N, C-alpha and C positions, 0 to 999 in steps of 0.2 A: 840690784837696784840701779847701779851705774850703767849696766848693760842695757836695761830697759830705757833709760834716759837717752842713751846714744842711739838706740833703734828709733825712738820717738823723734829725735833730732833729724835722723836720716829720712824718715817718712815725711816730716813737715818740710824739710829742705827740698826733697824731690817734688812735693806738691807745689811749693812756691816756684821752683825752677820751671815746672810745666806751665803754671799759670802765667808767669812773666814771659816765657817764650811765646805763649799763645797771644798775649797782648802785643808783643813785638811784631809778630807775623801779621796780625790783623791791621795794625796801624801802618806797617810798611806796605802791605798790600793795597790799602786805600790810597796811600801817598803815591805809590807806583801807578795806579789807575788814573789818578788826577794828573799825572805827568804824561799820560798818553801811552804808557807801556801796555802791550797786549796782555789779556788774561793768561794766554798760554805761556808767555815768557815769564810772567809773574809766578805761574805754577812751577815751572822747571827751575826757577832761580830763587825767588823770595820764599815761596812756600817750602821748597826742598831744603834750602839753607836754614830756614826757620825751624823746621822739624829736626834738623841736625844740630841746632844751636846748643841744646843741652849736652850732647856728646862733646862738642868743641869746648864749651865752658868747663866741664868737669875734667877734660883732658889737660887743658892748659893749667888749671889749678893743681892737678895731680903732679905735674912736672915741677911746679913751683914749690910744692909741699914735699918733694923728694920721693914720690910714689909713682914714678913714670911708667912702671909696668902696667898701670891701670889703663894707659892710653891704648895700646894695641888690644888689650882685652875688651875695652869699651867698643872699639871699632869693629873687631871681629864678632863679638857677641851681639852688637846691635845689627850688623849686617845679616847674621844668621837669623836673628829674631824677626827682622823685617820681612824676610822671605818665608821662613818656615812657619812662624806664628801669625804675623800680620796677614800675609796673603793666604795662608792656610785657613785661618778663621774666616776671612772675607769670602773665599770660595765656598766654604761650607755654609755660611749664612745665606748667600745669594744663589746657591746651587751651581750656577755657572757664571764665570766672569767673561763676558763678551768684549773683546778688545776692539775699540773703535779705530785704532791705527796699528800699523805694522811696527812692532817693537824692533824688528830686525833691521829697520831702516837706519837707526842710529843708536837707540837706547841699549839694546842687548850687546852690540859690539863694544860700546864704551864700558858697559858693566863688566863684561868679560875681561876687557883690557885692564880695567882698574884692579880687578881681583888678581889677575896673573902678575901684574906689575908689583902689587903689594907683596905677593909671595916671594918673588925673586929678590925684592928689595930687602926684606927682613930675614931671609933664610940664613944669613950669616950672623944673626943675633944683634944687628944694629941697623940704624938708618942714618945715612950720611946727608950732609947739606945738599950735595949734588942730586941725590935721589929725591929730596924734598922739593927742589926746583923742578924736577921732572914731574912730580905729582901736581905742582901748581900749574905747570905747563899743560898738563892733561885737563885740568878743570877749565883753563882758559880756552882750549880748543873746543871742549864740550859746550861751554857757554857761547863761544863765537859761532858755532854751527847752529845752536838753538836760536840765536838772535838773528840769524840770516833770514832775510825775506819775511820778517814778522809783519803781521797785519795789525796796524795801529787802530785802536777804537776811535769812532767818531767823537767829536767834541761833546755831543749831547749824551754820550755814554760814559763820560768821565765824571765820577762823583767828586765833589769838592773835598779837599783835605784841609781841616782847620788846625788851629793851634793845639787842640786836644790830641789830635793824631800824632803830632810831633812830640808832645810831652809824653804820651803813652809809649812811644817808641823809645824815648830816652829812659823813662822809668823802667820799662821792660828790660832793656839792656843792662841797666844798673842792678836790678834784682836778679837777673840771670847770673851775673858775676858774684854777687854776695851769696846767693843760695848754693851755687856750685862749690864755693869755699866750704860751706857747712857740710855738703854732701861728702866731699873728699875727706874732711876732718873726721866725720863720724865713721866713714868706711875704715880709715886707718886705725882708729881706736877700736872698733868692733873686731877687725881682723886680728889685732894684737891680743885682745881679750880672749878670743876664741881660738887663737893660734891657727888662723886660716890665712893663706896667701891673699894679699889684696887683689891680685889678678883674677883669682877665683870669684871673688865678690863682684869684680868688674864684669866678668863674663855672665854673671847671673843677675844679681839685684840691680846693678847699675845699668846693664844692657836692657833689661826689661823696663826699668823705670824711665830711662831716657828714650825708650822706644814707644812710650805711651802716647806721645803726640801722633806718631804714625798709626797706631792702633785706632785712636779716636778719629783721625781724619779719614782713614780707610773705611771703618765701619759706618761712619756718618755718610760718606759718599755712597756706600753700598745700599744703605737704607733709602737714599734718594734716587736709586736706579742708575747711579754713575759709578759702578764698581771699577770700571777701567781706570778711573782717577786713582784708585788705591794702588794699582800696579805702577802707574807713573810716579806716584808719590814714593813708593818703596824703592823703585829704580833710582830716582833722583837722589833720594836720601842716602842710598848706599854709595853712589858715585861721589857725593859730597863727603860722606864719612871717610872714604878711602883717600881721596885726593886732598881734602882740606883738614879733616880732624887728625889725620896722621902727620901731615906736613907741618902745619903751623905750630903745634906744641914743641916740635923739635928745635925751633929757634929759641925756645926758653930753657933748653937744657938737653942733656943726653937722654935717650929713650932706652929703657931696659926691655928686651924682648924675651919673655920666658920660653924655655924649650918646649913646654907642653902645648903652648899655643902654636908654635911652628910645626910640631909633630902631629897634633890632633885637630885642633880647632880651626886653624887656617885652612888645612886641606878640606875640612867639612864645609867651610864657607865657600870654597871653590866648587865643591860638588853641588851645593845648593844653588850656586850661581848658574852653573851649567844646566842643572835640572830645570830651573826656571826658564832658561832659553829654549830648552827642548819642549817644555809644556806649552809655551806661548807661540810655538811655530805655526800652529793652526789658528792663531788669533783667538784662542779660547782657553780658559783654565776651568776645568770641571770640578764639581764637588768631590769626586773620587780622587782627583789629583790634589785637592785641598787636604783630604784625609792623609794622603801620602806625605805631604809637607808637614802635617802635624805629627806624624809618626817620627820623622827625623828630629823634630823639635823635642819630642818626648825623650828620645835617646840622648840628645844633646844635654838636656837638663838633668837626666839621670847620671850622665857621666860627670857633670859638675858636682852633683851631690856626693857621688862616690869619692871624688877627689877631695872634697871638703871634709868628708868623714875620715 
């Protein structure tokens, strides 16, 4: 009975977390447009950060709750899910993802760089403050390059932002914090009751749950004929996950890096990252390549299940 209650709390908390993150992103996006920030910059900053907000919130709370091993599991699991599941599903649904821009111009190099830096930073089983500042430096460089030569929208294209937008942004941020607390609390309770390592749940349930915004945004964009947005969203979210979601929680306490993540799941994340770069080299991701990505995700999920069992 108690297990069922904890699972219900986890599901409800994830739902509230996703809803509040969505409200935060919508209001922040409208405020950004009203201030004259270009839609592209909003996409690679506010939307990418907003869809990574659940990962950041749950990671900070996990450190405060003494379950810091969830952080790296959350980041690695979400990054794998974003590429293998989100982009795999999107490619299968739309048959072919035709990229409107060259990802090798900046996105893929930054994505590869963030993945490689993460591997070398945590391979010793810890993350130092110096390495955190390197991560934060990486996101500053990425955002600085993205902001370079941006085209600002005309005044007539700027929607007004009212008090409601600012209140929704504040409410969304507050609910993200509260719901994340319940997510981590239920995870630690469930893992203790089932004798499963919290990192395993982070790699599976939390990673999938916090990646739902990316799934929703990507499939919605695909249905509207803008599937390339799904790729940009996944790339931006993965870069934010690595540079911000790993770095910021470290300032709240030590991070525990489980050996199985260093040995198995982090190398898998790097393989998926390289594979995405190879697939996008011709500015297209085909349906068959989508099936390949889904095969990797199926193996990943089966490995987690075996480990949990």
